[in-house]
N, C-alpha and C positions, 0 to 999 in steps of 0.2 A: 504493500500502499504506501503510493509516493506520500501521501502527508506526514504520515506517521514519521517518515526518516527526514520530513521538512521538520520535525517537530520532534527529534527524539531525545527533546532534556525530560522534557513536561510531561509526554506520553508515554515514557520507558515507565514515571512514577505510578502512572495511571493502569500501565498492564499490571504491575505487584497485585491491584484486585482482581484480577482472572483466576491467579490462584490462591488467594485466600477461601479459606473456606466462608466465609459472605464480606460484601461488601462494608465493612465497617465503617470504612474513615469517609470523608465528606469530600467531593470531586463538586471544584467549581469548574462550567466549563464555557469558556467566553466563544461566542461568534458574531459575525457580523450583520445576523437577520433568524429569526424565529416560526415557524411556524405552527403554532402549538396544535392546531386541527385542521383538518381540509375545506373546513368552511369559514376559517382566520385568514386576513392578512397579513402577508410576510412583518414582524416589529420593524424597527432600526436594532442598534448592537443593542444586545442582551447577553445577562449572564446567568445560567439555568446550574441551581445548585443542586445537587444527590446526595444523599443520604441514607445509608444502609440499602442501597440497591432500589429507594423510591428519590422522586421529585420535588423537594421540598420549595423552591420556588421560582420564578422568571420575572427577571427584573431588569429595568430601563438600563443602558449601559453596561459596560465593564466595569464592575463589583471588586472591590478588593478579598484577596485572598486569606482568610480568616488562617491564623496559624495554625497547623496542624494537617490543612486542608491539601489536598493537590488540585495542580491547577494545570488545567486543557485549554490551550489558547486555539482557535480555530478564526481565525483573521482570515475573511474574504469567503467563510461558509456560509451554507444556510441549513440552520437543523430543520431534521423533519420528524416526525415519530417514525418509530420501527416501523419495517411493512409486513405484512400479512399476507401470506400465500395458503390457499384455503386447499391447495390439491397438490400435493407433491408424492413420492415415492424415495424418501432418504434412503432407501437399501440397493435402488437401483442403478444403474448405467444403461446408457442408448446400445441398442443393437438389435437386431433381429435373430441370434445366435440361442434359441429357445432352448435347445439340448443341453445348453451349459446346465440346465438345472438339472440335469442327471449328473451332473461330475464336480460342484462350486456345492460345500460343505454350506453348514449354517457360520463356523466364525469368519467366512471371505465376505459374507452381507455383511457383517458388525464391521468390519475393516472398512468397506465403501460405505457405510453407514456415517461413521465418523467422518472419514474423509468430505464424505458431503456436506454432513452436518458445520462444519468450517467452511466450507466453498458459498453453501447457504444465506449463511452471515454476514460474512463479508460482502456480499451480493448487494447486501441492506436490509434481507428480510432476518426478522429478530423473532417471526412467531412460525410457525407453518401446522399446517394439518395433512400429517401422512395415514394416506388411505389406500392400504395395502402391502405388508411390506411381505418381505421375498422368503422370510423364514420365523418361524415363532420364535417372541421375545425378544427379535433385534429393536427393533422400534418402542419398546416397554424399555429395555435396558439403555438406551441413547438416552430417551427422555429423561433417565435418572439425571445419568452423566450429565447432560451440559444442565440440567438444574441445580448440580453442585458444583459444578465448574472441574470434573475431572475430563471432560472432551468442550472444546468452543465448539457451537453451537447456539442455534435458537432456541427458543421455548417448543415444546412438543407435543401437540395433538394428536393422540394416535388411533388408527383404528385397530391397531396388530392386523390381521390376516385380513382379508376379502370374503366373503360368504357369497358361494355360488351355487347354481344346479350344478347338481351331478352332469360331468358332459359338458357344462356349458362355459362361457367368456370366466375367467378367475380359476376354474377347475384344470388340472393337469391335462392337458391335449398333445397331442402332435410325436408321441413314441409307439412303439410295441404297447401290447397291452396288459404284459407282465413288468414295464419299466412305469407305463401310466399308474399300474394298480399302486407298487412299488413306493413312487411319490406322489401320492395322491393327495392329498389336502385335508385335513379330517373338518375342514369349511364347507365343504359340499352338501346339499340335503336335496331331498325329496319330500312335500307333503307338509302342512302347518307344523306337526308337533316336530319332526326332525328338525326343522327352521326355527320354530322359539328355540330347541334346544339350541342350536349353532350358534343363540342371540345370548344364552345364558354362559355359556361357556367362553365366548370372547369376553364377556363381561368379568368371569371367572381369572382370567388370563389378564387381566389391566386393561381391556380396550378404554378409549374413554367416549368412542363412539362407535358405531355399526354403521360396515361399509359394505355396500350390495351391489353385482352386476345385475341388473336390471332388466336388462338388455342385450344382445349381442356387443362383440368389441372387434376392434378392426385390428388390435395386433398381434389375435390369436389363432390358432392353426386352425381354423374352421371359417368356409365360406357358407356358411347356409342364411346368413343377410344379419339385419343387426336390429331386430324387435323384441317385443317380451321373450323373457325366460323366464321369471315366475308367474305361477300363479295368482289372482287377486288376494285368494286364500292365504296362501306362503308370503306374499309380502306384507298382507295385513298382519296376521300370525309377527311377522320378523317387528314388524313399528308398534304394535300393541305391545309384545315382552320388550323391546326395549326404553317403549314409555315407564312401564313398571320399574324398570334398575334405573331409571333418571338418565338415559342414550339416546340421543338424536342418531338420524339413520340418513345417510347420504347415498344415493343414490347414482350409479355411473350409469346413464341409459341414454341410446343414439335415437331410438327410432319413435317417431312419434305416440304412436300410442301405448309404448312401453314407459316413453313419459307421464303421460296422461295416466298408465295403471298405477304409479310410483308416487305420483303426486296424492292421487285421490287415498293412498292409501297412508298417506298422513308420512312421507321422509319430508328430512327439511333440506336439505339441498338438492339439481337433478346436477350431476356433475357430466360436462360436453353438451347432452341437450342439442344437440345437431339437425336435426330433422324436426325440432320445435315448430308446430301448426298452432293456427290460431285455437281450436280445441282443447291442445293440451296446456296452452299458455293460459285458459280459461278458468280451469282447473290449477293450476299454479297458483294465478289469482287469489281465488277463493279459499286455496288452502294454507296460503302467505309462502309457498315455496323457490327458494332462492334457487336461480340459474348459475353457475359458476362454467363458463365457457371456452376454457382452457384452448386461449386459441395457438399458442406457443406447441402445443401437441402437434397439431396439423400442420405449422412452419417447420418443426424440429423433423417427423419422419419425411416430408417432401424433399426435406433438404439429401434424405439420402435413395429416393426413388432411381432405381435403374444403376445401381452400383450395387446392387449382389449383396445387400443388406438383408431383406427380408425377401419370404418367399415367395411367388407370382401371386397366392391368396389372398396374404397380405397387401401387395403390391396394388390386387383391382381393388380392394377395401379401400385403400387411401384415394386413391384415385375416385372412389364412389363419393365417398363426402367431401371431398374438397368444394365444391361452389356451395356448399349449404352450409359448412362452416363459414366461408366466406362474408356470408349474408346473416349469423348465425345474433351476434349483439345487435345488430341493425334491428334485427324482426324480434329481439324480444323488447327492444326499445320501444317498437311496436305495437306489442300485445300487451305493452306494460306491466314487463317481468322483470323482480327486484333481482338485480346482477351485483356478483359479489368476484373478488377477484382470485383467481386460481391458475394453474399454467402445466399442471402434470408432469413437473421438472420429472426428470428420469427416465421418463420419452425422447427427450432430447437433455445435453449436458446441464447439469446443478449449475448455478451461479447464472445463468442467464435467463432468471425468471423475471429480471424488469425489463424484456423485451417485450412483456403483453402488453405494456402499456400503453404502448406505440401503438400493434393491430387494435386494442379497444377503440383509442380515438380516431383512425381510419375507420371504423366500423360508428364513428356519429357522435362517441362520447367528447366529452369535454376533458382538459388537462386537471380541472379541477376535481369532475364525478370520474376520473379514472383514478389519482391520488384517494378520494376517498371509500372507493370498492378495495381499497388496499391496506384500508387504515380503520377510522369508525364502521365503515359496514363492517368488512370482514370481522373485526371485534365480535359487532353484534351476533354473528352469525355463532359464534364460539363461546356467548351468552359471559362474552371477558368484556363490555364497552365500558366498563371503572375500572379499568385494569390496564388496560392497551387501546394502541387505537389514536392517542392524544399524548402531546406532552404538555403537563398541567401537574399539581399539585397532589402528591396522593399516587399517583399513577405507577407502574412500574418503569424503570428509567431506561426503556427500549428506544434508543434516539441513534438516527442518523446523520449526516452532512455532508451535502453536495456544493458543487457549485452552480450558483444560476438558481433560477426560481420554478420547482416544477408545478407551480400553477400558471406558468407561462407558456413552459415547454416539460412537459414532463417525461420527457428521453431522457432526460440530467440525473434522471434514479436510475440511467444504469452503469453509470459512473459512479461510486460512495467510494468516500474518502475514509470515512470515519464510521466505527459502528460500537454501540455499548449496547448490550443484550444485560438486563436486571442488575444494572448499573458496572458489568463487566466491561471492561474495552477486550474488544476481538481483533486479535492480533494476525 
């Protein structure tokens, strides 16, 4: 990070906070401007005080540093609330080699997840929702590691494994039968009772929410379409059981009728939503279902078309969804659906998450709306609107610094110079 090199003395002291068990010291941050939330205008020069990992105050001008406090001087920079990505796969990297599931041990995915956690935080994303781990307990363990400072990375909200139908998107497929059986996830179900049990099992092993593949998917080795997978009874059983346990449900869904069925069952978010139509959108509005469009997923996979990365079955599906994803946010806005920020990082390289902003703006979002989608709106989706998404007294010290003003040009968020998560500086 070039900024840290320019300010090695003050920032080196702040970096000591990361290794500490808790951010016990006071940190004073000077910046040329602060955007306290997406609805606010930038301030002039300001001082942000952080104590024990929480924001204490935002004051005009550059205040003196109290004795014993650490100073971080970010002259020429704008402070922005830490960003939130509601759809990541932190334990995975992009590629079409589905067969690697048969050779990679769980420990490998743990190391990949730790690597990607740091990269994601350095990109300015201080909170992520991870929707589908490559192995049991990987993201649950990483959630603890980033919370305690063992591993540098964002706050993690995780579904753990994905719940799928047997033989559907999210279940193991593409191998000989005996290999499929050996690798089969314990989170595939048939019937309302089995599917309810999968929710209880996910809760038992520490899931913060439930992720289901409500329809077929683009990157699985199937060519049977992208419509509904679960029956209405199965989806209702999943959502009702999750509600009893205090968990929300995120539904991967491409086909319009699959989107409609998932929304009708009561899922909180629709992930992707490729073929969203007015009928499905009406149910989403009635139920308060939020769309997480993941435009970067298409951009990422499209970059590898014709390179041999994906099988012909997968390439055909990428081409099929491309024109629909190109108008997805535009349709969502037209139909009055609430939209929040999510990228599907892992389908493309982690660290490029902020490229989603430009794609949203291309489809009609203002810069301010795009920033809100990844801060205040995403925080509301997580039920953390009083904890993250703003630079405000009492909030977690999740703060990033950039050149320029993202309310004028949201693409400045693609180049982040300084990141603090829970009061710890990420280096």
